[in-house]
Chimera marker file (.cmm) of the C-alpha trace (Angstrom):
<marker_set name="trace">
<marker id="1" x="-45.261" y="27.768" z="-35.816" r="1" g="1" b="0" radius="0.5"/>
<marker id="2" x="-44.896" y="30.299" z="-33.069" r="1" g="1" b="0" radius="0.5"/>
<marker id="3" x="-44.043" y="27.528" z="-30.550" r="1" g="1" b="0" radius="0.5"/>
<marker id="4" x="-41.396" y="26.052" z="-32.835" r="1" g="1" b="0" radius="0.5"/>
<marker id="5" x="-39.713" y="29.442" z="-33.182" r="1" g="1" b="0" radius="0.5"/>
<marker id="6" x="-39.894" y="30.052" z="-29.427" r="1" g="1" b="0" radius="0.5"/>
<marker id="7" x="-38.420" y="26.588" z="-28.709" r="1" g="1" b="0" radius="0.5"/>
<marker id="8" x="-35.532" y="27.204" z="-31.108" r="1" g="1" b="0" radius="0.5"/>
<marker id="9" x="-34.761" y="30.563" z="-29.541" r="1" g="1" b="0" radius="0.5"/>
<marker id="10" x="-34.815" y="29.128" z="-26.019" r="1" g="1" b="0" radius="0.5"/>
<marker id="11" x="-32.647" y="26.120" z="-26.907" r="1" g="1" b="0" radius="0.5"/>
<marker id="12" x="-30.118" y="28.200" z="-28.803" r="1" g="1" b="0" radius="0.5"/>
<marker id="13" x="-29.604" y="30.288" z="-25.692" r="1" g="1" b="0" radius="0.5"/>
<marker id="14" x="-28.178" y="27.223" z="-23.922" r="1" g="1" b="0" radius="0.5"/>
<marker id="15" x="-25.342" y="26.965" z="-26.407" r="1" g="1" b="0" radius="0.5"/>
<marker id="16" x="-24.033" y="30.359" z="-25.332" r="1" g="1" b="0" radius="0.5"/>
<marker id="17" x="-23.156" y="28.922" z="-21.914" r="1" g="1" b="0" radius="0.5"/>
<marker id="18" x="-21.474" y="25.763" z="-23.180" r="1" g="1" b="0" radius="0.5"/>
<marker id="19" x="-17.800" y="25.588" z="-22.293" r="1" g="1" b="0" radius="0.5"/>
<marker id="20" x="-16.044" y="24.243" z="-25.366" r="1" g="1" b="0" radius="0.5"/>
<marker id="21" x="-12.628" y="24.430" z="-23.715" r="1" g="1" b="0" radius="0.5"/>
<marker id="22" x="-13.163" y="21.218" z="-21.693" r="1" g="1" b="0" radius="0.5"/>
<marker id="23" x="-11.658" y="18.082" z="-23.255" r="1" g="1" b="0" radius="0.5"/>
<marker id="24" x="-14.090" y="15.442" z="-24.427" r="1" g="1" b="0" radius="0.5"/>
<marker id="25" x="-13.569" y="12.267" z="-22.374" r="1" g="1" b="0" radius="0.5"/>
<marker id="26" x="-12.345" y="9.327" z="-24.435" r="1" g="1" b="0" radius="0.5"/>
<marker id="27" x="-13.574" y="5.829" z="-23.611" r="1" g="1" b="0" radius="0.5"/>
<marker id="28" x="-10.776" y="3.624" z="-22.341" r="1" g="1" b="0" radius="0.5"/>
<marker id="29" x="-11.763" y="-0.054" z="-22.460" r="1" g="1" b="0" radius="0.5"/>
<marker id="30" x="-11.004" y="-2.051" z="-19.311" r="1" g="1" b="0" radius="0.5"/>
<marker id="31" x="-7.706" y="-3.892" z="-19.252" r="1" g="1" b="0" radius="0.5"/>
<marker id="32" x="-6.958" y="-7.245" z="-17.613" r="1" g="1" b="0" radius="0.5"/>
<marker id="33" x="-6.191" y="-7.164" z="-13.886" r="1" g="1" b="0" radius="0.5"/>
<marker id="34" x="-2.650" y="-7.453" z="-12.586" r="1" g="1" b="0" radius="0.5"/>
<marker id="35" x="-1.538" y="-10.622" z="-10.791" r="1" g="1" b="0" radius="0.5"/>
<marker id="36" x="-1.401" y="-8.660" z="-7.531" r="1" g="1" b="0" radius="0.5"/>
<marker id="37" x="-5.017" y="-7.513" z="-7.930" r="1" g="1" b="0" radius="0.5"/>
<marker id="38" x="-6.119" y="-11.069" z="-8.713" r="1" g="1" b="0" radius="0.5"/>
<marker id="39" x="-4.323" y="-12.389" z="-5.637" r="1" g="1" b="0" radius="0.5"/>
<marker id="40" x="-5.911" y="-9.809" z="-3.323" r="1" g="1" b="0" radius="0.5"/>
<marker id="41" x="-9.406" y="-10.425" z="-4.692" r="1" g="1" b="0" radius="0.5"/>
<marker id="42" x="-9.025" y="-14.214" z="-4.540" r="1" g="1" b="0" radius="0.5"/>
<marker id="43" x="-7.710" y="-14.091" z="-0.963" r="1" g="1" b="0" radius="0.5"/>
<marker id="44" x="-10.717" y="-11.983" z="0.072" r="1" g="1" b="0" radius="0.5"/>
<marker id="45" x="-13.141" y="-14.241" z="-1.796" r="1" g="1" b="0" radius="0.5"/>
<marker id="46" x="-11.702" y="-17.424" z="-0.239" r="1" g="1" b="0" radius="0.5"/>
<marker id="47" x="-12.286" y="-15.971" z="3.245" r="1" g="1" b="0" radius="0.5"/>
<marker id="48" x="-15.762" y="-14.688" z="2.348" r="1" g="1" b="0" radius="0.5"/>
<marker id="49" x="-16.867" y="-17.985" z="0.761" r="1" g="1" b="0" radius="0.5"/>
<marker id="50" x="-15.196" y="-19.990" z="3.575" r="1" g="1" b="0" radius="0.5"/>
<marker id="51" x="-13.256" y="-22.147" z="1.123" r="1" g="1" b="0" radius="0.5"/>
<marker id="52" x="-10.443" y="-24.328" z="2.369" r="1" g="1" b="0" radius="0.5"/>
<marker id="53" x="-7.090" y="-23.319" z="0.853" r="1" g="1" b="0" radius="0.5"/>
<marker id="54" x="-5.280" y="-24.076" z="-1.334" r="1" g="1" b="0" radius="0.5"/>
<marker id="55" x="-7.282" y="-22.947" z="-4.348" r="1" g="1" b="0" radius="0.5"/>
<marker id="56" x="-6.567" y="-23.077" z="-8.052" r="1" g="1" b="0" radius="0.5"/>
<marker id="57" x="-7.345" y="-20.470" z="-10.684" r="1" g="1" b="0" radius="0.5"/>
<marker id="58" x="-7.605" y="-20.436" z="-14.454" r="1" g="1" b="0" radius="0.5"/>
<marker id="59" x="-6.078" y="-17.945" z="-16.836" r="1" g="1" b="0" radius="0.5"/>
<marker id="60" x="-7.640" y="-14.485" z="-17.012" r="1" g="1" b="0" radius="0.5"/>
<marker id="61" x="-10.256" y="-14.359" z="-19.757" r="1" g="1" b="0" radius="0.5"/>
<marker id="62" x="-12.369" y="-11.620" z="-21.320" r="1" g="1" b="0" radius="0.5"/>
<marker id="63" x="-16.149" y="-11.764" z="-20.946" r="1" g="1" b="0" radius="0.5"/>
<marker id="64" x="-19.137" y="-9.860" z="-22.280" r="1" g="1" b="0" radius="0.5"/>
<marker id="65" x="-21.760" y="-11.085" z="-19.815" r="1" g="1" b="0" radius="0.5"/>
<marker id="66" x="-20.438" y="-10.516" z="-16.317" r="1" g="1" b="0" radius="0.5"/>
<marker id="67" x="-20.245" y="-7.628" z="-13.902" r="1" g="1" b="0" radius="0.5"/>
<marker id="68" x="-16.686" y="-7.031" z="-15.098" r="1" g="1" b="0" radius="0.5"/>
<marker id="69" x="-14.903" y="-7.212" z="-18.436" r="1" g="1" b="0" radius="0.5"/>
<marker id="70" x="-12.443" y="-9.933" z="-17.308" r="1" g="1" b="0" radius="0.5"/>
<marker id="71" x="-12.714" y="-12.968" z="-15.050" r="1" g="1" b="0" radius="0.5"/>
<marker id="72" x="-10.871" y="-15.960" z="-13.652" r="1" g="1" b="0" radius="0.5"/>
<marker id="73" x="-12.323" y="-19.316" z="-12.708" r="1" g="1" b="0" radius="0.5"/>
<marker id="74" x="-11.561" y="-20.649" z="-9.249" r="1" g="1" b="0" radius="0.5"/>
<marker id="75" x="-11.916" y="-24.047" z="-7.560" r="1" g="1" b="0" radius="0.5"/>
<marker id="76" x="-10.720" y="-25.762" z="-4.399" r="1" g="1" b="0" radius="0.5"/>
<marker id="77" x="-7.506" y="-27.684" z="-5.026" r="1" g="1" b="0" radius="0.5"/>
<marker id="78" x="-8.517" y="-30.585" z="-2.756" r="1" g="1" b="0" radius="0.5"/>
<marker id="79" x="-12.318" y="-30.755" z="-2.359" r="1" g="1" b="0" radius="0.5"/>
<marker id="80" x="-13.748" y="-33.158" z="0.170" r="1" g="1" b="0" radius="0.5"/>
<marker id="81" x="-14.411" y="-36.539" z="-1.493" r="1" g="1" b="0" radius="0.5"/>
<marker id="82" x="-18.066" y="-36.538" z="-0.445" r="1" g="1" b="0" radius="0.5"/>
<marker id="83" x="-18.673" y="-33.079" z="-1.971" r="1" g="1" b="0" radius="0.5"/>
<marker id="84" x="-19.099" y="-32.060" z="-5.583" r="1" g="1" b="0" radius="0.5"/>
<marker id="85" x="-16.360" y="-29.830" z="-7.049" r="1" g="1" b="0" radius="0.5"/>
<marker id="86" x="-17.693" y="-26.256" z="-7.237" r="1" g="1" b="0" radius="0.5"/>
<marker id="87" x="-16.417" y="-23.675" z="-9.701" r="1" g="1" b="0" radius="0.5"/>
<marker id="88" x="-16.560" y="-19.925" z="-9.135" r="1" g="1" b="0" radius="0.5"/>
<marker id="89" x="-16.122" y="-16.924" z="-11.419" r="1" g="1" b="0" radius="0.5"/>
<marker id="90" x="-14.358" y="-13.825" z="-10.077" r="1" g="1" b="0" radius="0.5"/>
<marker id="91" x="-14.823" y="-10.649" z="-12.156" r="1" g="1" b="0" radius="0.5"/>
<marker id="92" x="-12.607" y="-7.598" z="-12.655" r="1" g="1" b="0" radius="0.5"/>
<marker id="93" x="-12.441" y="-4.272" z="-14.492" r="1" g="1" b="0" radius="0.5"/>
<marker id="94" x="-8.806" y="-3.221" z="-14.610" r="1" g="1" b="0" radius="0.5"/>
<marker id="95" x="-7.475" y="-3.962" z="-11.121" r="1" g="1" b="0" radius="0.5"/>
<marker id="96" x="-10.876" y="-3.458" z="-9.483" r="1" g="1" b="0" radius="0.5"/>
<marker id="97" x="-12.633" y="-6.557" z="-8.127" r="1" g="1" b="0" radius="0.5"/>
<marker id="98" x="-16.258" y="-6.344" z="-9.271" r="1" g="1" b="0" radius="0.5"/>
<marker id="99" x="-18.073" y="-9.465" z="-8.068" r="1" g="1" b="0" radius="0.5"/>
<marker id="100" x="-17.963" y="-13.242" z="-7.798" r="1" g="1" b="0" radius="0.5"/>
<marker id="101" x="-20.468" y="-16.052" z="-8.134" r="1" g="1" b="0" radius="0.5"/>
<marker id="102" x="-20.848" y="-19.743" z="-8.809" r="1" g="1" b="0" radius="0.5"/>
<marker id="103" x="-19.795" y="-20.313" z="-12.381" r="1" g="1" b="0" radius="0.5"/>
<marker id="104" x="-22.443" y="-20.660" z="-15.094" r="1" g="1" b="0" radius="0.5"/>
<marker id="105" x="-22.277" y="-22.970" z="-18.114" r="1" g="1" b="0" radius="0.5"/>
<marker id="106" x="-21.440" y="-20.123" z="-20.498" r="1" g="1" b="0" radius="0.5"/>
<marker id="107" x="-18.149" y="-19.487" z="-18.646" r="1" g="1" b="0" radius="0.5"/>
<marker id="108" x="-16.968" y="-23.106" z="-19.157" r="1" g="1" b="0" radius="0.5"/>
<marker id="109" x="-14.956" y="-23.175" z="-15.926" r="1" g="1" b="0" radius="0.5"/>
<marker id="110" x="-15.191" y="-26.990" z="-15.809" r="1" g="1" b="0" radius="0.5"/>
<marker id="111" x="-13.105" y="-27.165" z="-19.011" r="1" g="1" b="0" radius="0.5"/>
<marker id="112" x="-10.292" y="-24.790" z="-18.019" r="1" g="1" b="0" radius="0.5"/>
<marker id="113" x="-6.702" y="-25.577" z="-17.102" r="1" g="1" b="0" radius="0.5"/>
<marker id="114" x="-5.948" y="-24.681" z="-13.474" r="1" g="1" b="0" radius="0.5"/>
<marker id="115" x="-2.821" y="-23.736" z="-11.557" r="1" g="1" b="0" radius="0.5"/>
<marker id="116" x="-2.415" y="-23.389" z="-7.824" r="1" g="1" b="0" radius="0.5"/>
<marker id="117" x="-2.518" y="-19.838" z="-6.549" r="1" g="1" b="0" radius="0.5"/>
<marker id="118" x="0.879" y="-19.136" z="-4.986" r="1" g="1" b="0" radius="0.5"/>
<link id1="1" id2="2" r="1" g="1" b="0" radius="0.2"/>
<link id1="2" id2="3" r="1" g="1" b="0" radius="0.2"/>
<link id1="3" id2="4" r="1" g="1" b="0" radius="0.2"/>
<link id1="4" id2="5" r="1" g="1" b="0" radius="0.2"/>
<link id1="5" id2="6" r="1" g="1" b="0" radius="0.2"/>
<link id1="6" id2="7" r="1" g="1" b="0" radius="0.2"/>
<link id1="7" id2="8" r="1" g="1" b="0" radius="0.2"/>
<link id1="8" id2="9" r="1" g="1" b="0" radius="0.2"/>
<link id1="9" id2="10" r="1" g="1" b="0" radius="0.2"/>
<link id1="10" id2="11" r="1" g="1" b="0" radius="0.2"/>
<link id1="11" id2="12" r="1" g="1" b="0" radius="0.2"/>
<link id1="12" id2="13" r="1" g="1" b="0" radius="0.2"/>
<link id1="13" id2="14" r="1" g="1" b="0" radius="0.2"/>
<link id1="14" id2="15" r="1" g="1" b="0" radius="0.2"/>
<link id1="15" id2="16" r="1" g="1" b="0" radius="0.2"/>
<link id1="16" id2="17" r="1" g="1" b="0" radius="0.2"/>
<link id1="17" id2="18" r="1" g="1" b="0" radius="0.2"/>
<link id1="18" id2="19" r="1" g="1" b="0" radius="0.2"/>
<link id1="19" id2="20" r="1" g="1" b="0" radius="0.2"/>
<link id1="20" id2="21" r="1" g="1" b="0" radius="0.2"/>
<link id1="21" id2="22" r="1" g="1" b="0" radius="0.2"/>
<link id1="22" id2="23" r="1" g="1" b="0" radius="0.2"/>
<link id1="23" id2="24" r="1" g="1" b="0" radius="0.2"/>
<link id1="24" id2="25" r="1" g="1" b="0" radius="0.2"/>
<link id1="25" id2="26" r="1" g="1" b="0" radius="0.2"/>
<link id1="26" id2="27" r="1" g="1" b="0" radius="0.2"/>
<link id1="27" id2="28" r="1" g="1" b="0" radius="0.2"/>
<link id1="28" id2="29" r="1" g="1" b="0" radius="0.2"/>
<link id1="29" id2="30" r="1" g="1" b="0" radius="0.2"/>
<link id1="30" id2="31" r="1" g="1" b="0" radius="0.2"/>
<link id1="31" id2="32" r="1" g="1" b="0" radius="0.2"/>
<link id1="32" id2="33" r="1" g="1" b="0" radius="0.2"/>
<link id1="33" id2="34" r="1" g="1" b="0" radius="0.2"/>
<link id1="34" id2="35" r="1" g="1" b="0" radius="0.2"/>
<link id1="35" id2="36" r="1" g="1" b="0" radius="0.2"/>
<link id1="36" id2="37" r="1" g="1" b="0" radius="0.2"/>
<link id1="37" id2="38" r="1" g="1" b="0" radius="0.2"/>
<link id1="38" id2="39" r="1" g="1" b="0" radius="0.2"/>
<link id1="39" id2="40" r="1" g="1" b="0" radius="0.2"/>
<link id1="40" id2="41" r="1" g="1" b="0" radius="0.2"/>
<link id1="41" id2="42" r="1" g="1" b="0" radius="0.2"/>
<link id1="42" id2="43" r="1" g="1" b="0" radius="0.2"/>
<link id1="43" id2="44" r="1" g="1" b="0" radius="0.2"/>
<link id1="44" id2="45" r="1" g="1" b="0" radius="0.2"/>
<link id1="45" id2="46" r="1" g="1" b="0" radius="0.2"/>
<link id1="46" id2="47" r="1" g="1" b="0" radius="0.2"/>
<link id1="47" id2="48" r="1" g="1" b="0" radius="0.2"/>
<link id1="48" id2="49" r="1" g="1" b="0" radius="0.2"/>
<link id1="49" id2="50" r="1" g="1" b="0" radius="0.2"/>
<link id1="50" id2="51" r="1" g="1" b="0" radius="0.2"/>
<link id1="51" id2="52" r="1" g="1" b="0" radius="0.2"/>
<link id1="52" id2="53" r="1" g="1" b="0" radius="0.2"/>
<link id1="53" id2="54" r="1" g="1" b="0" radius="0.2"/>
<link id1="54" id2="55" r="1" g="1" b="0" radius="0.2"/>
<link id1="55" id2="56" r="1" g="1" b="0" radius="0.2"/>
<link id1="56" id2="57" r="1" g="1" b="0" radius="0.2"/>
<link id1="57" id2="58" r="1" g="1" b="0" radius="0.2"/>
<link id1="58" id2="59" r="1" g="1" b="0" radius="0.2"/>
<link id1="59" id2="60" r="1" g="1" b="0" radius="0.2"/>
<link id1="60" id2="61" r="1" g="1" b="0" radius="0.2"/>
<link id1="61" id2="62" r="1" g="1" b="0" radius="0.2"/>
<link id1="62" id2="63" r="1" g="1" b="0" radius="0.2"/>
<link id1="63" id2="64" r="1" g="1" b="0" radius="0.2"/>
<link id1="64" id2="65" r="1" g="1" b="0" radius="0.2"/>
<link id1="65" id2="66" r="1" g="1" b="0" radius="0.2"/>
<link id1="66" id2="67" r="1" g="1" b="0" radius="0.2"/>
<link id1="67" id2="68" r="1" g="1" b="0" radius="0.2"/>
<link id1="68" id2="69" r="1" g="1" b="0" radius="0.2"/>
<link id1="69" id2="70" r="1" g="1" b="0" radius="0.2"/>
<link id1="70" id2="71" r="1" g="1" b="0" radius="0.2"/>
<link id1="71" id2="72" r="1" g="1" b="0" radius="0.2"/>
<link id1="72" id2="73" r="1" g="1" b="0" radius="0.2"/>
<link id1="73" id2="74" r="1" g="1" b="0" radius="0.2"/>
<link id1="74" id2="75" r="1" g="1" b="0" radius="0.2"/>
<link id1="75" id2="76" r="1" g="1" b="0" radius="0.2"/>
<link id1="76" id2="77" r="1" g="1" b="0" radius="0.2"/>
<link id1="77" id2="78" r="1" g="1" b="0" radius="0.2"/>
<link id1="78" id2="79" r="1" g="1" b="0" radius="0.2"/>
<link id1="79" id2="80" r="1" g="1" b="0" radius="0.2"/>
<link id1="80" id2="81" r="1" g="1" b="0" radius="0.2"/>
<link id1="81" id2="82" r="1" g="1" b="0" radius="0.2"/>
<link id1="82" id2="83" r="1" g="1" b="0" radius="0.2"/>
<link id1="83" id2="84" r="1" g="1" b="0" radius="0.2"/>
<link id1="84" id2="85" r="1" g="1" b="0" radius="0.2"/>
<link id1="85" id2="86" r="1" g="1" b="0" radius="0.2"/>
<link id1="86" id2="87" r="1" g="1" b="0" radius="0.2"/>
<link id1="87" id2="88" r="1" g="1" b="0" radius="0.2"/>
<link id1="88" id2="89" r="1" g="1" b="0" radius="0.2"/>
<link id1="89" id2="90" r="1" g="1" b="0" radius="0.2"/>
<link id1="90" id2="91" r="1" g="1" b="0" radius="0.2"/>
<link id1="91" id2="92" r="1" g="1" b="0" radius="0.2"/>
<link id1="92" id2="93" r="1" g="1" b="0" radius="0.2"/>
<link id1="93" id2="94" r="1" g="1" b="0" radius="0.2"/>
<link id1="94" id2="95" r="1" g="1" b="0" radius="0.2"/>
<link id1="95" id2="96" r="1" g="1" b="0" radius="0.2"/>
<link id1="96" id2="97" r="1" g="1" b="0" radius="0.2"/>
<link id1="97" id2="98" r="1" g="1" b="0" radius="0.2"/>
<link id1="98" id2="99" r="1" g="1" b="0" radius="0.2"/>
<link id1="99" id2="100" r="1" g="1" b="0" radius="0.2"/>
<link id1="100" id2="101" r="1" g="1" b="0" radius="0.2"/>
<link id1="101" id2="102" r="1" g="1" b="0" radius="0.2"/>
<link id1="102" id2="103" r="1" g="1" b="0" radius="0.2"/>
<link id1="103" id2="104" r="1" g="1" b="0" radius="0.2"/>
<link id1="104" id2="105" r="1" g="1" b="0" radius="0.2"/>
<link id1="105" id2="106" r="1" g="1" b="0" radius="0.2"/>
<link id1="106" id2="107" r="1" g="1" b="0" radius="0.2"/>
<link id1="107" id2="108" r="1" g="1" b="0" radius="0.2"/>
<link id1="108" id2="109" r="1" g="1" b="0" radius="0.2"/>
<link id1="109" id2="110" r="1" g="1" b="0" radius="0.2"/>
<link id1="110" id2="111" r="1" g="1" b="0" radius="0.2"/>
<link id1="111" id2="112" r="1" g="1" b="0" radius="0.2"/>
<link id1="112" id2="113" r="1" g="1" b="0" radius="0.2"/>
<link id1="113" id2="114" r="1" g="1" b="0" radius="0.2"/>
<link id1="114" id2="115" r="1" g="1" b="0" radius="0.2"/>
<link id1="115" id2="116" r="1" g="1" b="0" radius="0.2"/>
<link id1="116" id2="117" r="1" g="1" b="0" radius="0.2"/>
<link id1="117" id2="118" r="1" g="1" b="0" radius="0.2"/>
</marker_set>
């Protein structure tokens, strides 16, 4: 009993130093990236992955399993005939590029509609 009382006294002392005047941060969910942010990230990824332009991208979609909250699918517009078409996922939080990888089945990039990146 003595230890419980002592613990309560010690912990209550911490509340004296708490600054209640600071605003409590409010969670702001990530928003989709802007077209400019997508373009910059895709241009960097194309160079990094050594893809041959032009490339095509899908619409921006929300995800719950990637390194970012939103992603676009990407593919080469004119792959070499002897090579298999590869699909990539490029992830974003707001306008921040998070990561990219070969697409996985769950992302269904093979089924998306694509438009050439201008």
